[in-house]
N, C-alpha and C positions, 0 to 999 in steps of 0.2 A: 376169114370169110367176110365179105362186106355187107353191111346192112343193105335191106331192100331199099329201092329208090321210089318205090309207090306202092299204092295197096295191092296192085295185081302181082308184083314180084313178092310181097309178103304173103298173099295167098298161096302163091307157088311154092314157097318155102315152107309153109305148114303142110300143103298137100304132100310135098316131098317127106316131112317128117312123120305124116301118117302113112305113107308108102314104107318107109323105114321100119315102122313098129310093126307093120304086116309081115315084112320080110323076116324080121327078127322072129316073129311068132312062128312063121312057117318053118323057120331053122329049127327051133325048139321042138317041133313035133317029130323030128329025127334025133334028136339029141337029150335024152333024158338028164343027163349028167349036167348040162349047161342050165337047164330049166330052173334049178333051184337059185341060180344068179340073177336071173330076169323076172320070175314070177312076183317077187314082193312089190313090183313097180309097173310091170307092163300093161295090166288091165287098166289102172288109174291113169296113167301117161296117155294111154291110147283114147280114153274117154274124153280127157281134157283136150287131147289135140283136136279130136274130131268135133268137139264142141266148139272150140276156137275157129276151125275151118268154117262151120256152119254158121257161127255169128258174123263171119267176114263176107261170106258168100250171099248171105240174107239181108245185108246191110245194117246188121244190129250191132257191128263191132264199133265200139267207142272211137277207135282211131288210134294212131301211133303218136308217140311223144308225151305218154302219160306221166311219165315220171316214177310209175309203179311197175313192179314185176308182175309177170303173168302168173296164173294160178298153178301152173305146173312146177314152179321155180322150187318151193320147198321140197318137194319130191326129187326134183333134178338134183338139188344140193346134196341130199341125202345118198343118193344112188349115182351120182355122177359118174365115178370110175368105171362104173359098169355099163353105161350106156354108150353103145358104139358110135352113134350120130350126135354125140354131145356137142360139138361145134356148131351144128346146124340148130339145136336148141339154143345155145347160147346168142347165135346171131338173130334168131326170131325174137327172143326176149329183149335184145339190146335195140332192135328196131322199134319194138314195142315201147320200150322204156324211154329211148333218147330221140325217137322220130327217125325219119327216112334219111337216107345218104344223100347229101347234097352235091 
């Protein structure tokens, strides 16, 4: 997946990740067996993604190209294999860390 080309595309990617989190939560309401796989990280990931989206849409986001990982990355690394939309999260973080695709 290619990095975002500008802030609007990055906001769209983060919005998509929030949507994917909501969809995963909805699926868990019908499948208790899978819940134990996702509950260790889902609430925290959801909170961090929503906070990131809010900072971007409110103009408080510091900007892409910071050279540092986003706050959700330690949680992501710990549970990466269990996250169905991990490529999307990697792309969001890569854009934040390295800057926009040129």
